[in-house]
N, C-alpha and C positions, 0 to 999 in steps of 0.2 A: 405422480401422487398415488398412494395406495388406498385412499379413501375419498369419498365424495358425499356432498350434502344435497339432498333432494327436498324441494319445497313445493307445496301447491301454490296456485296463483294468489290466493288470499292468505297464504302462509299459515293456515290453520293446521296443516299437516306437514311435518318435516321429519326427515330421518337421515341418519348417517349410515353409509354402507361402505364396507371395505371391498376392494376388488377381489380379494381372495374369497370373500363370502359370495360374491357374484359368481365366481367360477364354481364354487361348491353347489350353489343353487342351480346353475346351468347343468352341471353333471347329474344332479338329482332329477331334473326334468327329463334329461336324455334317458336316464336309467328307467324312469317311470314310463316313458314312451315305449321303450323296448319291452318292458314288462307288460304293457298294455297290448302290444302286438302279439306277444307270446300267449297272453291270456285269451285273445281272440282265436288264436290258432289251436290251442291245446284243448283236448277233450277226447271223447270216444272216437271221433273222427278228426284227425289232425288236418289242418288246412294250410296250404302254402301261401306265401305272400301274393302270388299271382291270383289265387282264388279269392283272397281278401280284397285285392284291388278290383276284381270283377264285381264283388258285392258293393264296394264303395262307388263304383261307376254305374251300378244298376244293370249289369250284364249277367249277373248270376241267375241260376235257376231258383225256383220257389223253395226247394228244400234247403239250399245253402243260405238263402235270405232268412229263412226261419231260424236256422241254427245260429247264425251270427247276429242278426238284428233283433230277434225276439227272445233268444235264450241266453246267449253269452254277453252281448253288449250291455243290456240293462244290469246284469249281475256284476259286471266289471265296474260300471259307473257307481253302483251302490257301494261296492267294496272300497273304491277310492274315496268317495265322499264320506263314508262312515269312518274310515281310517284317518283321514285328514281332520275331521271334526273331533274325534276322540283324542288325537295327539295334541291338537291345539288346546283342547280343554285341559289336558294334563299339564301342558306347559304353563298355562295360566295359574293352575292350582299350585304348582311347584314354586312359582314366583310369589304368589300371595302368601303361602304358608312358610316359604323359605325352607322347604324340606324336600330332598330329592326322592322321598318315598311317596309323595302325594300323587294320586291319580284318581280319576272319577270312580273306578271300581273299588279301589282299596279303601277310600275314606267314606264310601257309602252312597255317593251321588247316583252311580249306576244302579245300585240296589234299590234306591227310592224310585227311580225311573222304571226299573223292572217290575216292582210291586204294583205301581200304578198301571203299567201296560198289561200285566197279567190280570189285574182286576177288571180292566176295560174289556179284554178278550173274554174273560169268564162271564161277566155280568151281561154283556151284549153278544153272547155267542150266536153266530150266524147273522147278526144284524149290525155288527160293528163295521164302521167305515174306516178304512186304513188311513184316510186323510186326517182323522181326529186322533189317531194313535200317538203321533208325536206330541200333540198338545197334552194328552193324558200323561205321557211319560215326562214331559217338561214340568207339569204341575207336581207330579210325584217327586221328581228330582229336586225341584225348588223347595218343596215343603221339608224334605229330609235335610237339605242343605241348611235351611233356617233352623231346624231343630239342632243339628250338629253345631252350628255357629253359636247358638244361645247356650248350649250346654258347655261349650268350650270357653265361653267368655268368663274371664275373671280378672278384671282390671287390664283387659287386653287379651289377645289370643296367643297362647303358647303352642308352637308347632307340634311339640310332642303330645300335649294334651288333645289337640284337635285330631291328630292321627289316631290316638288310642280310642277316643270317643267315636271317631268315624268307623274304625274297625268293629267296635261294639255294635253301633247302629247298623252296619252292613250285615252283621250276623243276625240281628233281629229281623231286618227286612227279608233276609234270605229264608229264615224260618217261617215268616208269615206268607211268603211267596209259595213255599212248598206246601204249607197248610191249605192255601187257597187252591192249588193245583190238585191236591188230594181230594178235596171236597167238590171239585168241579166235575161236570160231565166228561165222559171218556174222550169225546172228540176235542173238547176244549183243552183237556189235560194233555193229550197227544200233541196238539199244536203248540201249547205252552212249553212243553219239555224240549221240543226241537228248537223253539225260539230262544229258550234260556241258554242253550249251548253256544249261541252265537252263530246262527246259520243264516246265510243269505241265499240258500237254495230256493230256486223258483222265483227269484226277484224279477219283477216286470217293470214296465215303464211307469206304472202307477206308483211303485215304490220309489222310483227315481224322482218323479214329480213331487212326492211327499217330502223327500229329504232335501231336494235341491234348494228350495227357498231358504231353509234354515242355514244351510252351509254357505250359500252365497251372500247372506246378510251378515251372519255372525262371525265368519272367519275374517272378512275385511275389517269388521269392528274390532276384533281381537288385535289385528295388526295396527289399527289406529290408536288403540289404548295401550299398546305394548310398552311405550315409553314410560308409562306410570309404574310398570312392574319393576323397572330398574331402581326407581326411587324407593319402592316398598321393600325391595331386597336389602336396602341399607338400614332398615328398621323404622318404626313409626316415628320416633322422636326426630331422627335426621330428616325423614321425608317431610314431616310437618314444618321443620325449621327451613326447609328449602321451598316452602310455599305450596306443597301438595295437600289437597283435601283427601287425606288418607282413607277415611271411612267411606266417603262418597265414591272415590275411585275403586276401592276394594269391592263395594257393593255392585258397581257396574261390571267389573271384571268377573265377579262371581256369577252374575246373571248371564253373562256371555258364556262362561264355562258350563253352567247348568243347561242352557239352551242347546249348546253343541252336543253335550253328553246325552241329554234326554232325547233329542231327536234321533241321534244315532242309535241309541239303545232301542227306541221304538221301532225302527225300520230294520236294523241289522241284528237285533238281539244283543245279548250280553257278551259281546266280544271282549275278552279280558286282556289286561296288561298292555294294550296298545297305547293308552294314555301315560303309561310309565316308561315304556321302551322308546317310543318315538321322540319325545323331548330330549332324552339322554343322548340318543344318537345325533340329533340335530345340534345339541350343545357341543358335543365332541367335534363335530364337523365345522361349525361356524363360530364357536366361541360364545361369549356372553352377550353379544348385541341382541337385544330383545326383538328388534324389527326383523332382522334376518332369522332369528330363532323361530319366530312364528311361521315364517314362510317355509323354512327348512323342516319344522315340525309337521306342518301340513303335508309336505312332500314325503317325508319319511313315514308318517302314519299311513298315507295312501299306499305307499310302496309295500309296507309290511302286510296290510290286509289283502292287497291285491295278490302278492306272492303266496301268502298263506292260503287264500281261496283257490288259486290256480293249483297248488299242490293238493288241496283238499278234494278237488274234483277230478284229479288225474292219477294220483299215486295208487289209489286203491280201487280203480275201475273194476267192475261197474258201480261200486258203492261210492256215494258222495258223502264225505266226512264233513261235519260242521267246522267252519273256519276257526271257531273259538278253541277247538281242540289243539290246533297247531299254534295259535298265539299263546295259549296257556303253557304248552310244552316248552316254549322259549322264555315266556315271561316269568313263570314261577321260579326257575333257577336264577334268573336275573334279579328278581326281587330278593331272594335269599342272599345273593352276592352283595346287593346294596345294603341289606341289613348287617351283613358281616363287616362291610367296609366302614359303615357309619356307627358301629357298635359303641365307640367311645365318645361320640358327639353328644 
């Protein structure tokens, strides 16, 4: 058999998975593991697998432990969590809106999170706790999502109208963010500029602990609710006829997407286009199965940001380039390609 059905004991959760999709997911996990080891090794001082194994077994010296455990490892984990969260958020939005151009940064969700995070950094300069930054970004992203949804509503949601309104709202939040940075003290403005480019430079275990709960709660929730996306992709009338509570499920999925995007933006900054590229790559690899799509999206998103950050901190040594520069360099042409391919839709 080429497919199998998995059910929980109480049969509240069930999903169908193809063996081909399992192979793809296994290959992505292996590739992510290899990239993880490369990320630990790469830097101003390249480390061998033998040196990494000494760190893992506690036999390395203090300098090597500092480089691996305090400088590189937290940064790599933040990159993976942020990439996975942004990609899953993008996959949810593309399913809800039924538009391949949807992603948190393009339709304004990341912009709302950025505005709230910059406001938090600016207003509480020097006193802001990083643990509350994801909450601020989540509130901003949620508020902007609600505004976009209300403005786009006209006897239902038109995907084209929602995209256009989202782009407009994104421009407004971007302008307000720049205004706030301009009027803020120099120290806060410098911190905000670096953060806005999508930089995970200097990530620590505090950053990991800030992002970890959001990713570990909402990514599994996205997987559990992914079956509702397939129905929503059929259209509201069909989904309702099949017994789906369309508006209720859409609201839950939107909250999950906002939580993932907002928390990622708060910790990793405005890393662009990951929510657009990750789901597309996952869909090409696994097909249309939403359960596998969520898992593959998380893995591809983590892989994209991890590889981009590894390049960002090694290609231009001793300079450390923001990871958002590399994701934008790939994502912007990809977005133009999607616009061209869907120009007649």
